[in-house]
NUDOSE-64338 format. One record per residue (C-alpha): residue number from 1; x negated, y negated, z negated. Coordinates in Angstrom, 1 decimal, decimal comma. Example, Ala and Ser with C-alpha at 12.3 -4.5 7.8 and 13.67 -1.06 7.14 Angstrom:
2
<1; <-12,3; 4,5; -7,8>>
<2; <-13,7; 1,1; -7,1>>
//
This chain:
113
<1; <-1,8; 1,1; -25,6>>
<2; <1,1; 0,7; -23,0>>
<3; <2,7; 4,1; -22,6>>
<4; <5,4; 5,3; -20,0>>
<5; <7,9; 7,4; -21,6>>
<6; <10,5; 9,5; -19,1>>
<7; <12,0; 12,2; -21,4>>
<8; <12,8; 12,7; -25,0>>
<9; <11,1; 9,6; -26,1>>
<10; <13,7; 7,6; -24,0>>
<11; <16,1; 8,4; -26,9>>
<12; <16,0; 5,7; -29,3>>
<13; <16,6; 7,8; -32,4>>
<14; <14,2; 10,6; -31,3>>
<15; <11,5; 7,9; -30,5>>
<16; <11,7; 6,1; -33,9>>
<17; <11,7; 9,1; -36,0>>
<18; <9,0; 10,8; -34,1>>
<19; <6,7; 7,4; -33,9>>
<20; <7,5; 6,4; -37,3>>
<21; <8,4; 2,6; -35,8>>
<22; <12,0; 2,1; -35,3>>
<23; <11,1; -1,1; -33,5>>
<24; <9,6; 0,4; -31,1>>
<25; <13,2; 1,4; -28,9>>
<26; <14,0; -2,2; -29,2>>
<27; <10,5; -3,7; -27,7>>
<28; <10,7; -1,0; -24,5>>
<29; <11,2; -2,3; -21,0>>
<30; <12,8; -0,3; -18,2>>
<31; <9,9; 0,9; -15,6>>
<32; <9,9; 2,7; -12,7>>
<33; <6,8; 5,3; -11,6>>
<34; <6,7; 5,5; -7,9>>
<35; <5,4; 9,0; -6,3>>
<36; <6,2; 11,0; -9,1>>
<37; <9,3; 13,5; -9,7>>
<38; <10,5; 14,8; -13,2>>
<39; <11,0; 18,5; -13,5>>
<40; <11,1; 21,3; -16,4>>
<41; <8,2; 22,0; -18,1>>
<42; <8,2; 26,1; -17,0>>
<43; <9,0; 27,5; -20,4>>
<44; <10,6; 25,0; -22,7>>
<45; <13,5; 22,3; -22,1>>
<46; <11,4; 19,3; -21,8>>
<47; <10,2; 17,3; -18,6>>
<48; <6,8; 16,8; -17,0>>
<49; <5,9; 15,0; -13,8>>
<50; <4,5; 16,5; -10,3>>
<51; <3,3; 14,0; -7,5>>
<52; <5,9; 13,8; -4,7>>
<53; <5,9; 11,4; -1,8>>
<54; <8,7; 9,0; -2,0>>
<55; <10,4; 10,1; -5,1>>
<56; <10,3; 8,3; -8,2>>
<57; <11,3; 8,5; -11,9>>
<58; <12,9; 5,9; -14,3>>
<59; <11,4; 5,7; -17,7>>
<60; <10,6; 2,8; -19,8>>
<61; <7,0; 1,2; -21,5>>
<62; <6,1; 0,4; -24,5>>
<63; <3,4; -0,8; -26,6>>
<64; <2,2; 1,4; -29,1>>
<65; <-0,6; 1,2; -32,1>>
<66; <-2,9; 3,6; -33,4>>
<67; <-0,3; 5,1; -35,8>>
<68; <2,3; 5,5; -33,4>>
<69; <0,0; 6,9; -30,7>>
<70; <-1,2; 9,6; -33,0>>
<71; <2,2; 10,6; -34,3>>
<72; <3,4; 10,8; -30,7>>
<73; <0,5; 12,7; -29,5>>
<74; <1,3; 15,6; -32,0>>
<75; <4,9; 15,4; -31,2>>
<76; <4,0; 15,9; -27,3>>
<77; <1,7; 18,6; -28,0>>
<78; <-1,5; 20,0; -26,2>>
<79; <0,9; 21,0; -23,3>>
<80; <0,2; 17,3; -21,9>>
<81; <-2,4; 15,1; -21,6>>
<82; <-2,3; 11,1; -21,1>>
<83; <-2,5; 10,3; -17,8>>
<84; <-2,9; 6,7; -16,3>>
<85; <0,0; 5,5; -14,0>>
<86; <0,9; 2,5; -12,4>>
<87; <4,6; 1,5; -13,2>>
<88; <6,6; -1,6; -11,9>>
<89; <9,0; -3,3; -14,6>>
<90; <11,5; -6,3; -13,8>>
<91; <8,3; -8,4; -14,5>>
<92; <5,6; -6,8; -12,1>>
<93; <3,6; -3,9; -11,9>>
<94; <1,0; -2,9; -14,9>>
<95; <-1,3; -0,1; -15,7>>
<96; <0,1; 2,4; -18,2>>
<97; <-0,3; 6,0; -19,9>>
<98; <2,3; 9,0; -19,6>>
<99; <2,4; 12,4; -20,8>>
<100; <1,9; 14,8; -17,9>>
<101; <1,4; 18,4; -17,8>>
<102; <-1,1; 20,1; -15,6>>
<103; <0,7; 21,2; -12,4>>
<104; <0,7; 24,7; -13,1>>
<105; <3,1; 24,3; -16,0>>
<106; <5,4; 22,5; -14,0>>
<107; <8,8; 24,3; -12,7>>
<108; <8,8; 22,3; -9,8>>
<109; <11,9; 24,2; -8,4>>
<110; <14,4; 22,4; -11,5>>
<111; <14,6; 18,9; -11,6>>
<112; <14,9; 17,9; -15,5>>
<113; <18,4; 16,0; -16,2>>
//
């Protein structure tokens, strides 16, 4: 599966520790998600995404196997759902999935750093 990550999983150390695969960070590629904005997930220090015309979110794409996906899913928790997205990389557009919380969980007034 191809994942688009845009928050804490952009940190190579966090990604390696959580996924159990230290090579994932080296295999990631920069990507851009158009039409979305990164905001704070209400009641947490973590980000989520909300649709926003004209906005864009910088992140990375990476291909993960079943074991890493299971570990990353446990890390993301039940607040998020894997959502299909279309991202743009230096090699062109591709379909990926991103963990996004339901809109009512987002604090739209607070951008995530």
